[in-house]
C-alpha positions as CSV (number, residue, x, y, z in Angstrom):
1,M,4.7,-66.0,-12.8
2,S,4.7,-63.2,-15.4
3,G,1.7,-62.4,-17.6
4,K,3.8,-63.4,-20.7
5,T,4.6,-66.8,-19.2
6,K,0.9,-67.4,-18.4
7,R,-0.1,-66.5,-21.9
8,N,2.6,-68.9,-23.3
9,I,1.3,-71.7,-21.1
10,Y,-2.3,-70.9,-22.1
11,N,-1.4,-71.0,-25.8
12,I,0.4,-74.3,-25.4
13,L,-2.4,-75.8,-23.3
14,S,-5.0,-74.5,-25.8
15,F,-3.1,-76.1,-28.7
16,V,-2.7,-79.4,-26.9
17,L,-6.4,-79.5,-25.9
18,W,-7.5,-78.4,-29.3
19,C,-5.5,-81.2,-31.0
20,G,-6.8,-83.6,-28.4
21,S,-10.4,-82.6,-29.2
22,I,-9.9,-83.0,-32.9
23,A,-8.3,-86.4,-32.3
24,G,-11.1,-87.3,-30.1
25,V,-13.7,-86.4,-32.7
26,V,-11.9,-88.4,-35.4
27,L,-11.4,-91.4,-33.2
28,L,-15.0,-91.3,-32.1
29,F,-16.0,-91.4,-35.8
30,L,-13.5,-94.1,-36.8
31,L,-14.1,-96.4,-33.8
32,T,-17.8,-96.2,-33.3
33,A,-19.4,-95.4,-36.7
34,P,-20.7,-98.5,-38.5
35,R,-18.6,-100.1,-41.3
36,P,-18.9,-99.0,-44.0
37,A,-20.1,-95.6,-42.7
38,G,-23.3,-94.4,-44.3
39,V,-24.4,-91.0,-45.5
40,A,-25.8,-90.1,-42.1
41,E,-22.4,-90.5,-40.4
42,Y,-20.6,-88.4,-43.0
43,L,-23.3,-85.8,-42.8
44,V,-22.8,-85.7,-39.0
45,L,-19.1,-85.2,-39.4
46,N,-19.7,-82.3,-41.8
47,M,-22.2,-80.8,-39.4
48,V,-19.7,-80.9,-36.6
49,I,-17.1,-79.2,-38.8
50,L,-19.7,-76.5,-39.7
51,A,-20.6,-76.0,-36.0
52,V,-17.0,-75.5,-35.1
53,L,-16.4,-73.0,-37.9
54,L,-19.5,-71.1,-36.8
55,R,-18.2,-71.2,-33.2
56,I,-21.3,-72.9,-31.8
57,P,-19.4,-74.1,-28.7
58,A,-18.4,-70.4,-28.0
59,V,-22.0,-69.4,-28.5
60,L,-23.2,-72.0,-26.0
61,H,-20.5,-70.7,-23.6
62,E,-22.1,-67.2,-23.7
63,I,-25.5,-68.8,-23.3
64,G,-24.2,-70.4,-20.2
65,H,-23.3,-66.9,-18.8
66,L,-26.9,-65.7,-19.7
67,L,-28.5,-68.8,-18.1
68,F,-26.5,-68.6,-14.8
69,G,-26.9,-64.9,-14.6
70,W,-30.7,-65.2,-15.1
71,L,-30.8,-67.9,-12.3
72,V,-29.2,-65.5,-9.8
73,G,-31.4,-62.5,-10.7
74,M,-29.4,-60.5,-13.2
75,K,-30.7,-58.4,-16.0
76,F,-29.5,-58.8,-19.6
77,V,-27.8,-55.8,-21.2
78,G,-26.1,-57.1,-24.3
79,A,-24.1,-60.0,-25.8
80,T,-21.6,-60.6,-28.6
81,F,-21.7,-64.1,-30.1
82,S,-18.7,-64.3,-32.5
83,Y,-20.3,-62.7,-35.6
84,F,-23.2,-60.7,-34.2
85,R,-24.2,-58.6,-31.3
86,I,-27.5,-58.3,-29.4
87,S,-28.1,-55.1,-27.5
88,G,-31.0,-52.7,-26.9
89,G,-33.4,-55.2,-28.6
90,K,-31.4,-55.0,-31.9
91,I,-29.2,-57.6,-33.6
92,R,-26.3,-56.4,-35.8
93,L,-23.4,-58.0,-37.5
94,V,-19.9,-57.3,-36.0
95,N,-16.3,-58.2,-36.8
96,P,-15.7,-61.8,-35.4
97,N,-15.1,-61.6,-31.7
98,Y,-13.2,-64.7,-30.7
99,A,-13.6,-64.0,-27.0
100,G,-17.3,-63.5,-26.9
101,E,-18.9,-61.2,-24.4
102,T,-22.1,-61.2,-22.2
103,E,-23.2,-58.1,-20.2
104,M,-25.6,-58.4,-17.3
105,F,-26.1,-56.7,-14.0
106,P,-27.9,-57.6,-10.7
107,K,-31.4,-56.4,-10.1
108,K,-30.7,-56.1,-6.4
109,K,-27.6,-54.8,-4.6
110,E,-27.4,-57.7,-2.1
111,N,-24.8,-60.5,-2.6
112,V,-23.3,-58.9,-5.8
113,R,-20.0,-60.7,-5.4
114,A,-21.7,-64.1,-5.2
115,K,-23.9,-63.3,-8.2
116,A,-21.0,-62.1,-10.3
117,F,-19.0,-65.2,-9.4
118,V,-21.9,-67.5,-10.5
119,F,-22.4,-65.5,-13.7
120,A,-18.6,-65.6,-14.6
121,L,-18.6,-69.4,-13.9
122,G,-21.7,-70.1,-16.0
123,G,-20.1,-70.2,-19.4
124,A,-17.5,-72.9,-18.6
125,M,-20.0,-74.9,-16.4
126,L,-22.6,-75.1,-19.1
127,C,-20.0,-76.3,-21.6
128,L,-18.5,-78.9,-19.2
129,V,-21.9,-80.2,-18.0
130,L,-23.5,-80.3,-21.5
131,G,-20.4,-81.9,-23.0
132,G,-20.3,-84.6,-20.3
133,V,-24.1,-85.3,-20.7
134,L,-23.8,-85.6,-24.5
135,L,-20.9,-88.1,-24.3
136,T,-22.6,-90.1,-21.6
137,L,-25.8,-90.4,-23.7
138,Y,-23.8,-91.6,-26.6
139,L,-22.0,-94.2,-24.6
140,Y,-25.1,-95.7,-22.8
141,L,-27.9,-95.4,-25.4
142,P,-28.2,-97.5,-28.6
143,Y,-26.2,-96.2,-31.5
144,H,-27.8,-93.4,-33.6
145,A,-26.1,-90.9,-35.9
146,G,-27.8,-88.0,-34.0
147,L,-26.2,-89.2,-30.8
148,M,-22.8,-89.3,-32.6
149,F,-23.3,-85.7,-33.5
150,G,-24.0,-84.9,-29.8
151,A,-20.9,-86.8,-28.7
152,M,-18.6,-85.0,-31.1
153,M,-20.0,-81.7,-30.1
154,G,-19.6,-82.8,-26.5
155,V,-15.9,-83.2,-27.1
156,M,-15.6,-79.7,-28.4
157,L,-17.7,-78.3,-25.5
158,L,-15.4,-79.9,-23.0
159,Y,-12.5,-78.2,-24.7
160,E,-14.3,-74.8,-24.6
161,G,-15.2,-75.2,-20.9
162,A,-11.7,-76.4,-19.8
163,I,-9.7,-73.7,-21.6
164,A,-12.0,-70.9,-20.3
165,L,-11.1,-71.8,-16.7
166,Y,-7.3,-71.3,-17.1
167,P,-6.6,-68.0,-15.4
168,V,-4.8,-65.6,-17.8
169,E,-5.3,-62.2,-19.3
170,L,-5.2,-62.3,-23.1
171,P,-5.1,-59.4,-25.6
172,V,-8.9,-59.7,-26.0
173,G,-9.4,-59.7,-22.2
174,K,-9.4,-62.0,-19.2
175,T,-10.5,-65.6,-19.3
176,D,-13.4,-66.6,-17.0
177,G,-10.8,-68.4,-14.8
178,A,-8.9,-65.1,-14.3
179,V,-12.0,-63.2,-13.4
180,L,-13.1,-65.9,-10.9
181,L,-9.6,-65.9,-9.3
182,G,-9.8,-62.1,-9.1
183,F,-13.0,-62.3,-7.2
184,C,-11.5,-64.7,-4.8
185,R,-8.4,-62.5,-4.3
186,H,-10.3,-59.2,-4.2
187,A,-8.1,-58.0,-7.0
188,P,-8.5,-54.3,-7.9
189,D,-9.9,-55.0,-11.4
190,E,-12.7,-57.2,-10.1
191,E,-13.3,-54.8,-7.2
192,V,-14.0,-52.0,-9.7
193,M,-16.3,-54.3,-11.6
194,L,-18.2,-55.1,-8.4
195,R,-18.7,-51.4,-7.7
196,V,-20.0,-50.9,-11.2
197,L,-22.4,-53.8,-10.8
198,T,-23.6,-52.6,-7.4
199,A,-24.2,-49.1,-8.7
200,Q,-26.2,-50.5,-11.7
201,A,-28.3,-52.7,-9.3
202,I,-29.1,-49.6,-7.2
203,L,-30.0,-47.6,-10.3
204,F,-32.3,-50.4,-11.5
205,R,-34.8,-49.4,-8.9
206,G,-33.5,-46.0,-7.7
207,T,-31.6,-42.9,-8.7
208,Y,-28.0,-41.6,-8.6
209,R,-28.8,-40.0,-5.2
210,D,-29.3,-43.5,-3.8
211,V,-25.9,-44.7,-5.1
212,G,-23.6,-42.9,-2.7
213,R,-20.4,-41.0,-3.6
214,D,-18.0,-43.4,-1.9
215,L,-19.1,-46.3,-4.1
216,L,-18.1,-44.5,-7.2
217,F,-15.2,-42.3,-6.2
218,S,-13.2,-44.5,-3.7
219,A,-12.6,-47.4,-6.1
220,P,-9.1,-48.9,-6.5
221,V,-6.7,-47.6,-9.2
222,V,-6.8,-49.8,-12.3
223,R,-5.5,-49.7,-15.9
224,E,-7.3,-47.2,-18.1
225,D,-8.0,-49.7,-20.9
226,L,-10.3,-51.9,-18.7
227,P,-14.0,-51.9,-19.7
228,A,-15.0,-51.8,-16.0
229,Y,-13.0,-48.6,-15.5
230,H,-14.8,-47.0,-18.5
231,A,-18.2,-48.0,-17.0
232,L,-17.1,-46.5,-13.7
233,L,-16.2,-43.2,-15.4
234,F,-19.6,-43.1,-17.1
235,L,-21.3,-43.7,-13.8
236,Q,-19.2,-40.9,-12.2
237,L,-20.1,-38.5,-15.0
238,N,-23.9,-39.2,-14.7
239,Y,-23.6,-38.9,-10.9
240,L,-21.9,-35.5,-11.1
241,K,-24.3,-34.2,-13.6
242,E,-27.2,-35.3,-11.4
243,M,-25.6,-33.6,-8.4
244,G,-25.0,-30.4,-10.4
245,E,-21.2,-30.6,-10.0
246,S,-20.5,-29.3,-13.5
247,E,-16.8,-28.7,-13.0
248,E,-16.1,-32.2,-11.8
249,A,-18.3,-33.6,-14.5
250,E,-16.3,-31.7,-17.1
251,R,-13.1,-33.2,-15.7
252,V,-14.5,-36.8,-15.9
253,F,-15.8,-36.1,-19.4
254,A,-12.4,-34.9,-20.5
255,R,-10.9,-38.1,-19.1
256,L,-13.3,-40.2,-21.1
257,L,-12.5,-38.3,-24.3
258,S,-8.8,-39.0,-23.7
259,L,-9.7,-42.7,-23.6
260,K,-11.8,-42.7,-26.7
261,E,-9.5,-45.2,-28.5
262,Y,-10.4,-47.9,-25.8
263,L,-14.2,-47.3,-25.9
264,T,-16.7,-49.5,-27.7
265,E,-19.0,-48.1,-30.4
266,E,-21.8,-47.9,-27.9
267,E,-19.7,-46.0,-25.4
268,R,-18.5,-43.6,-28.0
269,A,-22.1,-43.0,-29.0
270,E,-23.0,-42.3,-25.4
271,L,-20.1,-39.9,-25.1
272,E,-21.3,-38.0,-28.2
273,K,-24.7,-37.5,-26.5
274,F,-22.9,-35.9,-23.6
275,Q,-20.9,-33.7,-25.9
276,A,-24.0,-32.6,-27.7
């Protein structure tokens, strides 16, 4: 199946699930709210609409990555939650990122693939589990407007978790499902990502001399617009500078400069430090 076909299926599936989620929220309100509905019920409905506009389900998705990553011993680097980014102990506003992003790396080099798999699965799992719990509480506990809010959010969380598991590469990047499938198939993109994570784990307690040349320089060939490839190039550059291989370092530096249009703001700032 071609990438375009997968994206078309994803868009159709996303639209159908989104419409189903909206219909579920409306039906939940119409069928279970008391008649006539009071101020509390309409306030709950408005709060759900606000939560969706603020992309709270997507924020919880990223929190799921953080939580699962923390559980398997990963260190936080940075995260983008729709309208703001946390990195280096600072919070700044950014253009809305409808994909969201969480960056972590293992503190130890053992079982990196398993840790990365759990981390990638965490966002969808938190949404699915939390969504199921909120709906169950609403169904089995005595009625309360607060529980109705939880149930409505539960419907949106189930949508967020389900759509994230469909394996496809979108213009903003791969879905969690695509990353998980790549880990299972030992795809080149994910293999490069694992090399980067392994090197970062080694550097957490050691130096570039502990990393090993093969880990950084025998990686599979991947597309130049991939963030993992950029991270690998930065690791190669630092490694070569540490080893005193100035000519090779200049070559990698020139390669990064040629890819500047694909780099993030933080990566461009790091590149400027090297240039200085």
